[in-house]
N, C-alpha and C positions, 0 to 999 in steps of 0.2 A: 422770324415771323414773316409770313407772307399772306396777304389778303388780296384776293382778286375779285373785283366786282364786275358784274355784267348785267345786261338786260335793259339798259336805258335806251332812250330813243326819242323820236318826235311823235307826239300823240295829240289828238284834238281834245279840247275840253270835254270832260265827261268820259274820256277813255280810260283804259287800264294798262298797267305794266306790272311785270313781276321781276324784281331785282334779285340777283343771286350774289353770294359772296362765298368763294371757296377759300378755306383757311388751311394753312400748313405751317409747320415749324413750331407748333406748340400743341398742347392737349386741349383742343377746341372744346371738348365736352366739359371741361373743368372751369370754363369762364363764362360769366355773363357777357353778353354781346349787345351791341346797339348799332342802330343806324343814325347817322347824322347827315346834314345837308348844308350846303353853302351856296347861296344865290350870289349872282354878280354884284359886287360892291357891298356885300353884307358879310357879317361874321358867321361862323358855323353855328348851327342850332340843332339841338337834339330832336330826333324824330320818334324813335321807339327803342325800347330795351326789353330783353328777354333773359330769364334766368337760365341756369345750366341745363335743367331738364325740359325747359320749354313750357312749364305750366304756369309761370307767372310773367305777365306782360304788362307793360305800361306804355302810354302814348302821350305825346305832346298834345296840348289842347287843340291845336289847329288841325289835328288829324280828324277829329269829329267822326270817328267810326269808319272812315274811308280806307284806312290801311290796316294790314295784318302782318305782324312779324311772326316768323316761325323759324325753326331750325331742324336739321337732320344731323344728329351727332354721328351717325354711322357714315355719313358722307362728308362730314366736316364742312357743312354748308349752312349758311344763314340766308334767309329769304325776307323779302318785303313785297307783299302783294299790295298794289296801290290801285284803288278804284275811284271813279268819279274825280279824276284829276282836274285841277284848276290851273290857270296860268300862273298863279302865285306859287305853285309847287315846282316851278322851273328852278333847277339847281343841279349842282353836282352832288350825287349821293355817295356816301362812304360807309362802309362797315368799319366798326371800331372795336378794338379789344381794350379792356381796361389798361390804363397806362398811356393811352394815346396812339397806339399803333393803328394805322389806317392803310387801306389800299390806295390805288391811284384814282379811284372814284369812277362813277358812270354818270354820264350826262343825261338828265331828263329835261325835255323841253315840251311844254304844253302850250300849243298855239293852234289857232285855226288858220 
């Protein structure tokens, strides 16, 4: 199993980023996938989850309509579109396969 996240960076409050996660080593289309994040000094927290076909999505309450999870099974890729970013969204973001497999993460920093 390999999961490679990208798309993070430094953005001002109110800005947007699109995270990507390319999966390999397993049948991506057969797994529900999710994004989790971990801020400095805090434990990991779930952000969003998407079912195999992409038609069922759920979000953590703090997302409040700002993020959209999606997937392209033909490209074995998971996405997280993040809009209206806030300083409290600063964290390392990971895509996660059921069972706990994660990539190396991508750093998102929201700061003016």
